[in-house]
Backbone as CSV, one residue per row, in Angstrom:
resi,resn,N_x,N_y,N_z,CA_x,CA_y,CA_z,C_x,C_y,C_z
1,UNK,7.864,-14.391,-14.471,7.450,-13.375,-13.516,7.917,-12.013,-14.014
2,UNK,7.003,-11.053,-13.991,7.275,-9.705,-14.454,7.095,-8.739,-13.282
3,UNK,8.189,-8.140,-12.815,8.117,-7.195,-11.693,7.741,-5.812,-12.191
4,UNK,6.687,-5.248,-11.604,6.280,-3.875,-11.874,6.609,-3.055,-10.634
5,UNK,7.587,-2.178,-10.754,8.026,-1.379,-9.614,7.129,-0.158,-9.471
6,UNK,6.632,0.030,-8.261,5.804,1.175,-7.915,6.691,2.128,-7.114
7,UNK,6.980,3.270,-7.698,7.838,4.244,-7.039,7.092,5.028,-5.980
8,UNK,7.800,5.932,-5.340,7.200,6.799,-4.330,6.216,7.734,-5.027
9,UNK,5.002,7.809,-4.506,3.974,8.633,-5.133,3.536,8.047,-6.461
10,UNK,3.408,6.726,-6.498,3.091,6.021,-7.735,2.064,4.935,-7.452
11,UNK,1.500,4.386,-8.536,0.478,3.347,-8.425,0.519,2.483,-9.682
12,UNK,0.287,1.197,-9.517,0.154,0.269,-10.633,-1.049,-0.624,-10.352
13,UNK,-1.794,-0.938,-11.411,-2.910,-1.872,-11.328,-2.751,-2.847,-12.488
14,UNK,-3.001,-4.125,-12.242,-2.822,-5.135,-13.278,-3.792,-6.291,-13.095
15,UNK,-3.968,-7.031,-14.179,-4.757,-8.261,-14.110,-3.956,-9.430,-14.669
16,UNK,-2.662,-9.239,-14.879,-1.809,-10.296,-15.422,-1.280,-11.167,-14.284
17,UNK,-1.557,-12.489,-14.323,-1.109,-13.372,-13.244,0.410,-13.437,-13.102
18,UNK,1.144,-13.151,-14.166,2.607,-13.236,-14.100,3.243,-11.994,-13.475
19,UNK,2.444,-10.961,-13.199,2.989,-9.730,-12.631,3.164,-9.830,-11.120
20,UNK,4.206,-9.182,-10.652,4.434,-8.970,-9.227,4.612,-7.472,-9.046
21,UNK,3.747,-6.862,-8.252,3.847,-5.430,-7.959,4.726,-5.269,-6.731
22,UNK,5.698,-4.365,-6.803,6.629,-4.204,-5.689,6.948,-2.735,-5.465
23,UNK,7.030,-2.360,-4.189,7.441,-1.005,-3.841,8.467,-1.082,-2.716
24,UNK,9.437,-0.196,-2.792,10.562,-0.186,-1.858,10.486,1.030,-0.941
25,UNK,11.202,0.948,0.158,11.440,2.082,1.055,10.169,2.691,1.629
26,UNK,9.272,1.844,2.117,8.101,2.345,2.837,8.547,2.699,4.255
27,UNK,8.936,3.944,4.447,9.268,4.430,5.779,8.011,5.027,6.378
28,UNK,7.941,6.358,6.406,6.716,7.006,6.871,5.613,6.915,5.820
29,UNK,6.005,6.608,4.590,5.023,6.406,3.513,4.173,5.168,3.810
30,UNK,3.066,5.052,3.105,2.177,3.897,3.256,2.037,3.203,1.908
31,UNK,2.123,1.885,1.950,1.828,1.058,0.787,0.466,0.416,0.988
32,UNK,-0.378,0.494,-0.039,-1.692,-0.146,0.023,-1.786,-1.102,-1.149
33,UNK,-1.944,-2.385,-0.828,-2.139,-3.406,-1.854,-3.593,-3.838,-1.803
34,UNK,-4.222,-3.912,-2.985,-5.591,-4.413,-3.071,-5.598,-5.565,-4.074
35,UNK,-6.429,-6.563,-3.788,-6.513,-7.714,-4.684,-7.927,-8.266,-4.674
36,UNK,-8.486,-8.467,-5.873,-9.788,-9.110,-6.031,-9.497,-10.537,-6.496
37,UNK,-9.702,-11.532,-5.631,-9.360,-12.914,-5.983,-10.256,-13.522,-7.059
38,UNK,-11.431,-12.959,-7.288,-12.338,-13.478,-8.319,-11.967,-12.897,-9.686
39,UNK,-11.850,-11.585,-9.762,-11.502,-10.927,-11.023,-10.010,-11.042,-11.332
40,UNK,-9.220,-11.460,-10.329,-7.756,-11.565,-10.473,-7.142,-10.219,-10.844
41,UNK,-7.598,-9.179,-10.152,-7.118,-7.818,-10.356,-6.436,-7.365,-9.073
42,UNK,-5.328,-6.667,-9.228,-4.641,-6.160,-8.052,-3.991,-4.828,-8.334
43,UNK,-3.721,-4.105,-7.273,-3.059,-2.819,-7.411,-2.221,-2.515,-6.193
44,UNK,-1.258,-1.631,-6.388,-0.373,-1.219,-5.302,-0.136,0.279,-5.418
45,UNK,-0.304,0.978,-4.298,-0.120,2.424,-4.204,0.946,2.708,-3.154
46,UNK,1.855,3.644,-3.453,2.873,4.088,-2.496,2.653,5.581,-2.282
47,UNK,1.947,5.918,-1.211,1.627,7.325,-0.930,2.582,7.904,0.103
48,UNK,2.737,9.225,0.028,3.696,9.920,0.894,3.067,10.730,2.024
49,UNK,1.928,11.361,1.745,1.364,12.323,2.683,-0.140,12.119,2.831
50,UNK,-0.708,12.547,3.958,-2.119,12.278,4.212,-3.113,13.115,3.408
51,UNK,-2.861,14.423,3.269,-3.898,15.289,2.702,-3.365,16.190,1.603
52,UNK,-4.086,16.211,0.498,-3.695,17.021,-0.653,-3.896,18.512,-0.424
53,UNK,-4.611,18.900,0.617,-4.864,20.323,0.870,-3.580,21.093,1.176
54,UNK,-2.534,20.390,1.573,-1.270,21.077,1.861,-0.571,21.534,0.587
55,UNK,-0.906,20.902,-0.549,-0.295,21.284,-1.817,-1.200,20.870,-2.980
56,UNK,-2.280,21.611,-3.218,-3.229,21.249,-4.268,-2.616,21.159,-5.669
57,UNK,-1.626,22.002,-5.952,-0.974,21.944,-7.262,-0.265,20.612,-7.461
58,UNK,0.434,20.174,-6.431,1.134,18.879,-6.518,0.134,17.742,-6.656
59,UNK,-0.985,17.847,-5.960,-2.025,16.813,-6.055,-2.593,16.745,-7.463
60,UNK,-2.708,17.885,-8.131,-3.171,17.914,-9.518,-2.174,17.212,-10.426
61,UNK,-0.880,17.466,-10.194,0.176,16.872,-11.009,0.325,15.382,-10.737
62,UNK,0.243,14.994,-9.471,0.411,13.595,-9.097,-0.475,13.262,-7.890
63,UNK,-1.693,12.785,-8.135,-2.610,12.488,-7.031,-2.152,11.316,-6.153
64,UNK,-1.228,10.488,-6.643,-0.789,9.324,-5.867,0.109,9.687,-4.689
65,UNK,0.555,10.921,-4.610,1.387,11.366,-3.496,0.580,11.407,-2.197
66,UNK,-0.717,11.676,-2.301,-1.549,11.927,-1.128,-2.584,10.814,-0.919
67,UNK,-2.881,10.531,0.337,-3.870,9.493,0.671,-5.255,9.845,0.143
68,UNK,-5.680,11.094,0.342,-7.055,11.453,-0.006,-7.326,11.518,-1.506
69,UNK,-6.290,11.635,-2.316,-6.474,11.629,-3.773,-6.003,10.320,-4.402
70,UNK,-4.988,9.699,-3.826,-4.428,8.472,-4.391,-5.269,7.231,-4.165
71,UNK,-5.838,7.092,-2.972,-6.619,5.887,-2.663,-7.853,5.771,-3.556
72,UNK,-8.663,6.819,-3.700,-9.821,6.688,-4.595,-9.419,6.343,-6.034
73,UNK,-8.318,6.905,-6.498,-7.863,6.634,-7.854,-7.380,5.190,-8.008
74,UNK,-6.688,4.663,-6.999,-6.290,3.248,-7.001,-7.516,2.359,-7.160
75,UNK,-8.549,2.620,-6.377,-9.756,1.794,-6.422,-10.468,1.931,-7.768
76,UNK,-10.574,3.161,-8.274,-11.238,3.364,-9.576,-10.522,2.606,-10.688
77,UNK,-9.204,2.632,-10.673,-8.446,1.899,-11.701,-8.676,0.397,-11.582
78,UNK,-8.752,-0.111,-10.362,-9.028,-1.546,-10.173,-10.428,-1.898,-10.673
79,UNK,-11.393,-1.018,-10.434,-12.756,-1.260,-10.917,-12.792,-1.319,-12.446
80,UNK,-11.966,-0.505,-13.102,-11.895,-0.521,-14.567,-11.445,-1.881,-15.103
81,UNK,-10.694,-2.614,-14.302,-10.234,-3.953,-14.676,-11.232,-5.043,-14.269
82,UNK,-12.312,-4.669,-13.608,-13.330,-5.637,-13.220,-13.382,-5.981,-11.742
83,UNK,-12.557,-5.343,-10.929,-12.591,-5.595,-9.484,-13.902,-5.072,-8.893
84,UNK,-14.322,-5.700,-7.798,-15.493,-5.240,-7.064,-15.091,-4.973,-5.618
85,UNK,-15.546,-3.837,-5.098,-15.143,-3.397,-3.762,-15.400,-4.459,-2.692
86,UNK,-16.543,-5.136,-2.757,-16.885,-6.094,-1.705,-15.985,-7.331,-1.701
87,UNK,-15.192,-7.540,-2.764,-14.293,-8.706,-2.820,-12.839,-8.339,-2.560
88,UNK,-12.534,-7.067,-2.476,-11.135,-6.652,-2.372,-10.522,-7.019,-1.025
89,UNK,-9.339,-7.577,-1.095,-8.525,-7.845,0.084,-7.539,-6.684,0.163
90,UNK,-7.593,-5.952,1.263,-6.784,-4.746,1.422,-5.684,-5.008,2.453
91,UNK,-4.443,-4.695,2.047,-3.280,-4.834,2.930,-2.559,-3.497,2.990
92,UNK,-2.108,-3.125,4.183,-1.474,-1.828,4.412,-0.159,-2.039,5.150
93,UNK,0.893,-1.330,4.688,2.195,-1.422,5.365,2.882,-0.064,5.314
94,UNK,3.774,0.160,6.252,4.557,1.399,6.310,4.217,2.199,7.541
95,UNK,4.181,3.513,7.393,3.827,4.387,8.513,4.838,4.388,9.642
96,UNK,6.103,4.128,9.310,7.139,4.074,10.343,7.600,5.481,10.720
97,UNK,8.317,5.561,11.810,8.906,6.807,12.280,10.391,6.725,11.958
98,UNK,10.779,7.163,10.758,12.162,6.980,10.337,12.995,8.258,10.310
99,UNK,12.435,9.387,9.965,13.218,10.622,9.864,12.921,11.613,10.975
100,UNK,11.784,11.522,11.570,11.306,12.476,12.566,11.544,11.915,13.967
101,UNK,12.825,11.888,14.381,13.187,11.217,15.633,12.497,11.789,16.868
102,UNK,12.228,13.086,16.891,11.549,13.691,18.026,10.030,13.597,17.918
103,UNK,9.545,12.962,16.873,8.097,12.786,16.656,7.377,14.134,16.604
104,UNK,8.011,15.095,15.960,7.411,16.418,15.846,6.262,16.404,14.844
105,UNK,6.501,15.800,13.685,5.501,15.821,12.621,4.636,14.561,12.578
106,UNK,5.162,13.445,13.059,4.417,12.181,13.089,3.803,11.830,11.730
107,UNK,4.554,11.988,10.653,4.020,11.750,9.312,3.523,10.316,9.171
108,UNK,4.286,9.344,9.665,3.867,7.946,9.562,2.523,7.697,10.226
109,UNK,2.368,8.206,11.426,1.100,8.040,12.147,-0.038,8.790,11.464
110,UNK,0.260,9.986,10.982,-0.773,10.764,10.287,-1.184,10.083,8.979
111,UNK,-0.209,9.538,8.258,-0.532,8.785,7.043,-1.422,7.588,7.361
112,UNK,-1.062,6.848,8.384,-1.825,5.659,8.764,-3.253,6.037,9.169
113,UNK,-3.395,7.085,9.962,-4.735,7.519,10.378,-5.575,7.943,9.175
114,UNK,-4.966,8.664,8.240,-5.699,9.103,7.042,-6.151,7.905,6.213
115,UNK,-5.270,6.930,6.035,-5.613,5.731,5.257,-6.775,4.989,5.904
116,UNK,-6.683,4.768,7.200,-7.753,4.044,7.900,-9.084,4.783,7.792
117,UNK,-9.059,6.109,7.926,-10.281,6.915,7.855,-10.898,6.841,6.453
118,UNK,-10.079,6.995,5.428,-10.571,6.960,4.046,-11.178,5.595,3.733
119,UNK,-10.474,4.532,4.104,-10.975,3.179,3.820,-12.242,2.883,4.617
120,UNK,-12.287,3.311,5.875,-13.470,3.083,6.707,-14.681,3.793,6.111
121,UNK,-14.493,5.072,5.721,-15.606,5.827,5.128,-16.085,5.199,3.827
122,UNK,-15.173,4.532,3.104,-15.541,3.883,1.834,-16.126,2.486,2.057
123,UNK,-16.144,2.027,3.302,-16.692,0.705,3.595,-15.739,-0.432,3.279
124,UNK,-14.443,-0.149,3.296,-13.422,-1.174,3.019,-12.663,-1.490,4.295
125,UNK,-12.639,-2.751,4.636,-11.905,-3.181,5.814,-10.487,-3.592,5.433
126,UNK,-9.543,-3.278,6.296,-8.161,-3.701,6.101,-8.037,-5.117,6.646
127,UNK,-7.599,-6.035,5.809,-7.433,-7.419,6.250,-6.058,-7.640,6.874
128,UNK,-5.025,-7.064,6.273,-3.652,-7.267,6.734,-2.992,-5.914,6.939
129,UNK,-2.262,-5.788,8.044,-1.660,-4.501,8.365,-0.341,-4.699,9.098
130,UNK,0.680,-3.971,8.647,1.972,-3.952,9.326,2.471,-2.514,9.263
131,UNK,2.205,-1.756,10.313,2.534,-0.327,10.320,3.282,0.043,11.596
132,UNK,3.933,1.210,11.529,4.637,1.739,12.692,6.069,1.238,12.762
133,UNK,6.636,1.366,13.926,8.027,0.975,14.128,8.967,2.036,13.592
134,UNK,10.214,1.634,13.375,11.233,2.576,12.918,11.963,2.108,11.667
135,UNK,11.585,0.980,11.113,12.282,0.430,9.950,11.452,0.571,8.674
136,UNK,12.155,0.807,7.582,11.502,0.850,6.270,11.192,-0.573,5.808
137,UNK,10.180,-0.699,4.963,9.747,-2.006,4.475,9.666,-2.011,2.946
138,UNK,9.796,-3.195,2.392,9.507,-3.446,0.980,8.235,-4.276,0.953
139,UNK,7.327,-3.936,0.054,6.026,-4.620,-0.030,5.843,-5.112,-1.457
140,UNK,5.393,-6.357,-1.600,5.101,-6.853,-2.944,3.826,-7.677,-2.959
141,UNK,3.124,-7.573,-4.082,1.878,-8.295,-4.301,2.093,-9.262,-5.454
142,UNK,1.966,-10.549,-5.167,2.085,-11.599,-6.179,0.706,-11.804,-6.794
143,UNK,0.561,-11.422,-8.051,-0.754,-11.477,-8.694,-1.261,-12.904,-8.896
144,UNK,-0.370,-13.849,-9.035,-0.818,-15.225,-9.250,-1.534,-15.793,-8.029
145,UNK,-1.023,-15.447,-6.843,-1.593,-15.992,-5.611,-2.414,-14.972,-4.825
146,UNK,-2.201,-13.691,-5.091,-2.846,-12.642,-4.315,-2.155,-12.394,-2.983
147,UNK,-1.059,-13.086,-2.732,-0.331,-12.962,-1.465,0.491,-11.672,-1.433
148,UNK,0.477,-10.995,-0.296,1.297,-9.801,-0.083,2.459,-10.196,0.819
149,UNK,3.657,-9.792,0.402,4.878,-10.101,1.136,5.532,-8.821,1.612
150,UNK,6.138,-8.877,2.797,6.886,-7.744,3.347,8.315,-8.169,3.604
151,UNK,9.219,-7.220,3.414,10.611,-7.438,3.782,11.076,-6.228,4.577
152,UNK,11.610,-6.482,5.741,12.208,-5.446,6.569,13.688,-5.754,6.649
153,UNK,14.530,-4.761,6.489,15.973,-4.957,6.486,16.425,-5.804,7.669
154,UNK,17.227,-6.818,7.378,17.764,-7.677,8.419,16.832,-8.775,8.880
155,UNK,15.646,-8.861,8.301,14.673,-9.873,8.707,14.262,-10.715,7.506
156,UNK,13.656,-11.857,7.776,13.127,-12.705,6.712,11.860,-12.077,6.144
157,UNK,11.522,-12.441,4.899,10.251,-11.989,4.320,9.103,-12.510,5.156
158,UNK,8.027,-11.764,5.187,6.831,-12.174,5.910,5.641,-12.115,4.970
159,UNK,4.835,-13.161,5.002,3.579,-13.152,4.255,2.531,-12.530,5.148
160,UNK,1.817,-11.541,4.644,0.773,-10.891,5.430,-0.473,-11.766,5.383
161,UNK,-0.887,-12.250,6.547,-2.045,-13.127,6.627,-2.870,-12.751,7.846
162,UNK,-4.041,-12.197,7.607,-4.956,-11.831,8.695,-4.260,-11.067,9.813
163,UNK,-3.515,-10.066,9.451,-2.738,-9.198,10.329,-1.656,-9.920,11.106
164,UNK,-1.485,-11.213,10.853,-0.386,-11.952,11.459,0.706,-12.097,10.420
165,UNK,1.949,-11.973,10.820,3.046,-12.101,9.879,3.699,-13.468,10.058
166,UNK,3.624,-14.283,9.011,4.223,-15.613,9.050,5.588,-15.547,8.388
167,UNK,6.633,-15.995,9.090,7.991,-15.928,8.552,8.143,-16.921,7.406
168,UNK,8.774,-16.461,6.338,9.002,-17.297,5.164,10.410,-17.010,4.662
169,UNK,10.709,-17.414,3.433,12.036,-17.237,2.847,12.354,-15.794,2.523
170,UNK,13.612,-15.517,2.227,14.087,-14.166,1.875,13.769,-13.833,0.420
171,UNK,13.881,-12.541,0.087,13.708,-12.096,-1.308,14.853,-12.632,-2.121
């Protein structure tokens, strides 16, 4: 097993069955895992903010920071590996309220709304979703099985299955 760590404002796409894509500390950030079970292609994006218009220079330097620039690039990279949009299984996690206790900025909610809007406009349905709350999450995509796993501090790992979280073993 080869772990590929996806940092904040980062993205990885692979077709190697031995790879596991993993991202840590999804607080208000959003993790998007995509997997094509036929082409055996998967990708993971860890985005921070909803719209690149707030900082176009930063979006030029790193499009993965923003939902509106990072999501299309994630999908394009997966297509380069042979993925097809109609087969992609999309899982979304994060969007918590961790730093903004008074809910002044609502970054987690704004990120989640932006992700849903972008995916809906692209004709992609979210199959699995675990968003909101106040705890940060770790998200990983096992390329061999296509299964997405979540870990929340103090809890057992959960396999994301049809928006239901089934309790499983720890990391």
